[in-house]
C-alpha positions in Angstrom: -43.5 -51.7 -14.8 -40.0 -52.9 -15.8 -39.4 -53.9 -19.4 -36.2 -55.8 -18.6 -36.1 -59.4 -19.8 -33.1 -60.7 -17.7 -33.5 -61.8 -14.1 -30.6 -59.6 -13.2 -31.9 -56.3 -14.3 -35.5 -57.1 -13.2 -34.2 -57.9 -9.7 -32.0 -54.8 -9.4 -34.8 -52.6 -10.8 -37.5 -54.0 -8.5 -35.3 -53.6 -5.4 -34.3 -50.0 -6.2 -30.6 -50.4 -7.1 -30.5 -48.9 -10.6 -29.6 -45.2 -11.1 -27.5 -45.1 -14.3 -26.8 -47.8 -16.9 -24.4 -47.3 -19.8 -26.3 -49.6 -22.2 -29.4 -51.1 -20.6 -30.6 -53.0 -23.7 -27.2 -54.5 -24.3 -26.6 -55.6 -20.7 -30.2 -57.0 -20.5 -29.6 -59.1 -23.6 -26.2 -60.3 -22.4 -27.5 -61.3 -18.9 -30.4 -63.1 -20.6 -28.2 -65.5 -22.5 -25.0 -66.0 -20.4 -23.3 -65.7 -17.0 -22.1 -62.1 -16.6 -19.1 -61.7 -14.3 -19.4 -58.3 -12.5 -17.2 -56.5 -10.0 -17.2 -53.8 -7.4 -14.0 -52.5 -5.8 -13.5 -51.8 -2.1 -10.4 -50.0 -0.8 -9.0 -51.4 2.4 -8.6 -48.2 4.5 -10.0 -49.8 7.7 -10.4 -53.3 9.2 -14.1 -53.1 8.4 -16.4 -51.6 5.9 -19.4 -49.6 7.2 -23.1 -49.5 6.4 -22.4 -47.0 3.6 -20.8 -49.9 1.7 -23.6 -52.4 2.4 -25.7 -51.4 -0.7 -22.7 -52.3 -2.9 -22.2 -55.6 -1.1 -25.9 -56.4 -1.5 -25.7 -55.6 -5.2 -23.0 -58.3 -5.6 -25.3 -60.7 -3.7 -28.2 -59.8 -6.1 -25.8 -60.5 -9.0 -25.2 -64.0 -7.6 -28.9 -64.6 -6.8 -29.7 -63.9 -10.4 -27.2 -66.5 -11.6 -24.1 -64.4 -12.4 -20.6 -64.2 -11.0 -19.5 -61.6 -8.4 -15.9 -60.4 -8.4 -14.9 -58.7 -5.2 -11.9 -56.5 -5.9 -10.0 -55.5 -2.8 -8.0 -52.4 -3.5 -4.6 -53.4 -2.1 -3.0 -51.3 -4.8 -5.5 -48.4 -5.1 -5.6 -48.0 -1.3 -1.9 -46.9 -1.5 -3.1 -44.1 -3.7 -6.4 -42.9 -2.3 -9.7 -42.2 -4.1 -10.3 -38.4 -4.0 -14.1 -38.9 -4.6 -16.1 -37.0 -2.0 -13.0 -36.3 0.1 -11.7 -32.9 1.3 -8.2 -34.1 2.2 -5.7 -36.7 1.3 -6.0 -40.2 2.7 -3.6 -41.4 5.4 -0.8 -43.5 4.0 -1.0 -47.1 5.1 1.7 -49.8 5.2 1.4 -53.0 3.2 0.9 -54.8 6.6 -1.9 -52.5 7.5 -3.6 -53.0 4.2 -3.3 -56.8 4.4 -4.8 -56.8 7.9 -7.7 -54.6 6.8 -8.4 -57.0 3.9 -8.5 -59.9 6.2 -11.1 -58.1 8.4 -13.2 -57.0 5.5 -13.4 -60.5 4.0 -15.5 -61.7 7.0 -18.6 -59.9 5.8 -18.3 -61.0 2.2 -18.1 -64.7 3.4 -21.5 -64.3 5.0 -23.2 -62.7 2.1 -21.7 -64.4 -0.9 -20.9 -68.0 -1.9 -17.2 -68.4 -2.8 -15.8 -71.2 -4.8 -14.7 -72.4 -8.3 -18.1 -72.7 -10.0 -19.2 -70.5 -12.8 -21.4 -68.4 -10.6 -19.3 -68.6 -7.4 -17.8 -65.4 -6.1 -14.1 -64.7 -6.2 -12.1 -62.1 -4.2 -9.0 -60.6 -5.9 -6.5 -58.0 -4.9 -5.7 -55.3 -7.5 -2.2 -55.0 -6.0 -1.5 -58.2 -7.8 -1.3 -56.3 -11.1 -1.0 -52.6 -10.2 2.2 -53.1 -8.3 3.7 -54.9 -11.3 3.2 -51.9 -13.6 6.3 -50.0 -14.6 5.9 -46.2 -14.5 7.1 -45.7 -18.0 5.0 -48.6 -19.2 1.9 -47.1 -17.6 2.6 -43.7 -19.1 3.2 -45.1 -22.6 0.4 -47.7 -22.8 -2.3 -46.1 -20.7 -1.5 -42.4 -20.5 -2.4 -41.6 -24.2 -6.0 -42.6 -23.6 -6.6 -39.9 -20.9 -6.6 -36.2 -21.4 -5.9 -33.7 -18.6 -8.8 -31.6 -20.0 -11.3 -34.4 -19.4 -9.8 -35.6 -16.1 -10.3 -32.0 -14.7 -14.0 -32.2 -15.4 -14.7 -35.2 -13.1 -16.3 -34.4 -9.8 -13.6 -36.2 -7.8 -11.1 -33.6 -9.1 -13.3 -30.6 -9.8 -15.0 -30.4 -6.4 -11.7 -30.7 -4.5 -10.2 -27.8 -6.6 -13.4 -25.7 -6.3 -13.1 -25.9 -2.5 -9.4 -25.0 -2.8 -8.4 -28.2 -1.1 -5.1 -29.7 -2.1 -5.2 -32.6 -4.6 -2.0 -34.4 -4.8 -0.5 -35.9 -8.0 -0.8 -39.3 -6.3 -4.6 -39.0 -5.9 -4.9 -37.5 -9.4 -3.8 -40.9 -10.7 -6.5 -42.8 -8.9 -9.0 -42.7 -11.8 -6.4 -44.1 -14.2 -5.6 -47.0 -11.9 -9.3 -47.8 -11.4 -9.9 -47.7 -15.2 -7.0 -50.1 -15.6 -8.6 -52.4 -13.1 -11.7 -52.8 -15.3 -9.6 -53.6 -18.3 -7.4 -56.1 -16.4 -10.4 -57.9 -14.9 -12.0 -58.1 -18.4 -8.8 -59.9 -19.6 -8.2 -62.1 -16.6 -11.8 -63.1 -15.6 -14.0 -62.2 -18.6 -15.5 -59.4 -16.4 -18.2 -57.5 -18.4 -19.8 -55.3 -15.7 -18.6 -52.8 -13.2 -21.1 -51.6 -10.5 -20.7 -48.9 -7.9 -22.2 -45.8 -6.3 -23.3 -42.8 -8.4 -20.0 -41.0 -7.4 -18.1 -43.7 -9.3 -19.9 -43.1 -12.7 -16.9 -41.2 -14.2 -14.4 -43.8 -13.1 -16.6 -46.7 -14.5 -16.9 -45.0 -17.8 -13.2 -44.4 -17.9 -12.6 -48.1 -17.5 -15.0 -49.0 -20.2 -13.4 -46.6 -22.7 -9.9 -47.7 -21.8 -10.7 -51.3 -22.4 -12.5 -50.5 -25.7 -9.5 -48.4 -27.0 -6.8 -50.9 -25.9 -8.6 -54.2 -26.6 -11.8 -53.5 -28.4 -13.7 -54.9 -25.3 -17.5 -54.2 -24.9 -18.1 -53.5 -21.2 -21.0 -52.2 -19.2 -21.5 -49.9 -16.2 -24.2 -49.6 -13.6 -24.5 -47.3 -10.6 -26.8 -47.1 -7.6 -28.6 -43.9 -6.4 -26.8 -41.7 -3.9 -27.9 -43.3 -0.6 -29.0 -41.0 2.1 -31.5 -41.4 4.9 -34.9 -39.6 4.7 -33.6 -36.7 6.7 -30.8 -36.2 4.2 -28.0 -37.7 6.3 -25.2 -39.8 4.8 -26.0 -43.5 5.1 -23.9 -45.3 7.8 -23.0 -42.2 9.8 -24.3 -41.3 13.2 -23.4 -38.7 15.9 -21.4 -41.4 17.6 -19.4 -42.4 14.4 -19.6 -44.9 11.6 -21.9 -48.0 11.7 -19.3 -50.7 11.1 -20.2 -54.0 9.6 -17.7 -56.1 11.7 -18.4 -57.1 15.3 -14.9 -56.0 16.4 -15.6 -52.4 15.4 -19.3 -52.2 16.6 -21.2 -54.5 19.0 -24.1 -56.4 17.4 -26.6 -54.7 19.7 -25.6 -51.3 18.5 -25.7 -52.5 14.9 -29.2 -53.9 15.4 -30.4 -50.7 17.1 -29.2 -48.6 14.1 -31.7 -50.5 11.9 -34.4 -50.6 14.5 -34.3 -46.8 14.9 -34.4 -45.8 11.2 -36.9 -43.2 10.0 -40.4 -44.5 9.3 -40.0 -43.2 5.7 -36.9 -45.4 5.1 -38.3 -48.7 6.2 -39.7 -50.0 2.8 -36.6 -48.8 0.8 -34.2 -50.4 3.3 -36.1 -53.7 3.4 -35.8 -53.9 -0.4 -32.1 -52.9 -0.5 -30.7 -54.7 2.5 -32.8 -57.9 3.0 -34.0 -60.9 1.0 -37.6 -60.5 2.2 -40.2 -61.0 -0.6 -41.5 -57.9 -2.2 -45.1 -58.7 -1.3 -44.2 -58.9 2.4 -42.2 -55.7 2.2 -45.3 -53.9 0.7 -47.3 -55.1 3.7 -44.7 -54.0 6.2 -44.1 -50.6 4.8 -47.9 -49.9 4.7 -48.1 -50.2 8.5 -48.8 -47.0 10.3 -48.5 -45.5 13.7 -46.9 -47.7 16.4 -47.3 -50.7 14.1 -44.4 -49.5 11.9 -42.2 -50.6 14.8 -43.0 -54.2 13.8 -41.5 -53.5 10.3 -38.4 -51.9 11.9 -37.8 -54.9 14.1 -38.1 -57.2 11.0 -35.6 -55.0 9.2 -33.2 -55.0 12.2 -33.4 -58.8 12.5 -33.0 -59.4 8.8 -30.0 -57.2 8.3 -28.3 -58.3 11.5 -28.8 -62.0 10.5 -27.3 -61.4 7.1 -24.3 -59.4 8.3 -23.6 -60.8 11.8 -25.5 -64.1 11.9 -28.8 -65.3 13.4 -27.5 -65.7 16.9 -26.4 -62.0 17.0 -29.8 -60.9 15.8 -31.6 -63.1 18.4 -29.5 -61.8 21.3 -29.8 -58.2 20.1 -33.6 -58.4 19.9 -33.8 -60.2 23.3 -31.6 -57.5 24.9 -33.8 -54.8 23.4 -36.9 -56.5 24.7 -35.5 -56.9 28.2 -34.2 -53.3 28.2 -37.3 -51.5 26.9 -40.2 -53.8 27.9 -38.8 -55.2 31.1 -36.9 -52.1 32.3 -33.8 -54.3 32.9 -30.4 -54.4 31.3 -30.2 -57.1 28.7 -27.0 -59.2 28.3 -26.1 -57.8 24.9 -25.9 -54.1 26.0 -22.6 -52.3 25.5 -20.6 -52.2 28.8 -18.0 -49.9 30.2 -15.7 -50.3 33.2 -15.2 -47.1 35.2 -12.5 -48.7 37.4 -11.9 -48.2 41.1 -11.7 -44.4 40.9 -14.9 -44.0 38.8 -15.3 -41.7 35.8 -17.0 -38.3 35.3 -20.4 -38.7 33.6 -19.3 -36.7 30.5 -16.3 -39.0 29.9 -18.6 -42.0 30.3 -21.0 -40.8 27.7 -18.2 -40.0 25.2 -16.4 -43.3 25.9 -19.5 -45.2 25.1 -20.0 -43.3 21.9 -23.3 -41.9 23.1 -22.0 -38.4 22.6 -19.3 -37.2 20.2 -17.7 -34.8 22.6 -17.8 -33.5 26.2 -19.7 -30.5 25.0 -22.5 -32.6 23.6 -22.5 -34.6 26.8 -23.0 -31.4 28.8 -26.0 -30.4 26.6 -27.6 -33.8 27.0 -27.1 -33.6 30.8 -28.7 -30.1 30.8 -31.7 -31.4 28.8 -32.3 -34.1 31.5 -31.7 -36.9 28.9 -29.2 -38.9 31.0 -30.3 -41.4 33.7 -28.5 -43.9 35.9 -30.6 -46.6 37.2 -33.7 -44.5 36.3 -32.5 -41.4 38.2 -31.8 -38.3 36.1 -28.3 -36.9 36.2 -27.7 -33.2 35.3 -24.4 -32.3 36.9 -21.4 -32.5 34.4 -19.1 -33.2 37.4 -21.1 -36.2 38.6 -18.7 -39.1 39.3 -20.0 -42.5 38.1 -18.8 -45.2 40.4 -19.9 -48.8 40.9 -19.4 -51.1 43.9 -17.4 -54.3 43.6 -19.4 -56.9 41.7 -22.3 -54.5 41.1 -23.4 -52.8 37.9 -25.6 -49.8 36.9 -27.7 -49.1 33.8 -27.0 -45.8 32.1 -29.5 -44.4 29.6 -29.4 -41.5 27.2 -32.9 -40.8 26.1 -35.1 -43.8 25.3 -32.9 -45.5 22.8 -29.4 -45.6 24.1 -28.5 -47.8 27.0 -25.4 -49.3 28.5 -24.2 -51.3 31.5 -21.6 -49.6 33.8 -19.3 -51.9 35.8 -16.3 -51.4 38.1 
């Protein structure tokens, strides 16, 4: 049983978000007596975040549900540098226009999951380019540089692992941890921010920010990280053979998003219900105790709940209806992904890859050889098979039992 007294830490603990805390007793006491502004940073490297970021977004939602203030920090400045954590190579350089467009796309998800406004517990979204781009190089070196030693910076995983693998680490990226630390100090001054949260790979960066603020201003700040999130089979959360599971509709159809959650491993159902939905814990306990075919009920509840939060209730309704029509009725539901093969048609391997059902033509050939591919219920095994559809007609393509699409001319 948790010994926390604050609603915030009790909620985070019960739902499985807490991995590391810099000062559990101090944060618990603070959250029991006042509103705690807390932040998480998100770099704008793409027009959407993916499922791997959803646990962080949900943690900001929990912060607000417990009566505190979420600060969403968009990394307009740090995106120009690139976080080396967990990366084998340098990040592609983006223009200011690219970064602004990405931030606009990312904001859509936050507007569904958080309440923004001017109230004491309303969320705010800020861009760290606002202060980072104003820093003079000499000013940064003189004011911030003395608080970091190369010796210590070399011990952080984001640096050490890259060097151990003999992968290049640019001087640009080496500065990332300094800029993130500066963010925490700046947010403490501008917004009274007392808490930074993030994934377990951000622990070193969070501690750096706390120490920088303490040394420069005497501020008393807190850090909290979530466990490394992987699926039961050890895969990285949010990654599939077909690519990333994007949160935005423009990057991934809602049916595919819904199916990702409907098809999770049985062992992940309870944990994901706690992390990614607002369903009461008693009901989650009932759902995760289901066995055999009944666990599919829990998976459908999970898929509907997450899709409703991220995409809206209508997207969830259409996705479930499409799944029901596709699997139970043997038809092709209206929300299935579609592909036009044109007047000339397309080879079956190209069709599978274009739909994202396979990652390459090589994988497509293996699936065809396994007899896993069907068009209108008829198995296709020839890699040279030409998929063509008559004018105004359509066909249903299936890969195994879980992936389906509509093929049109």
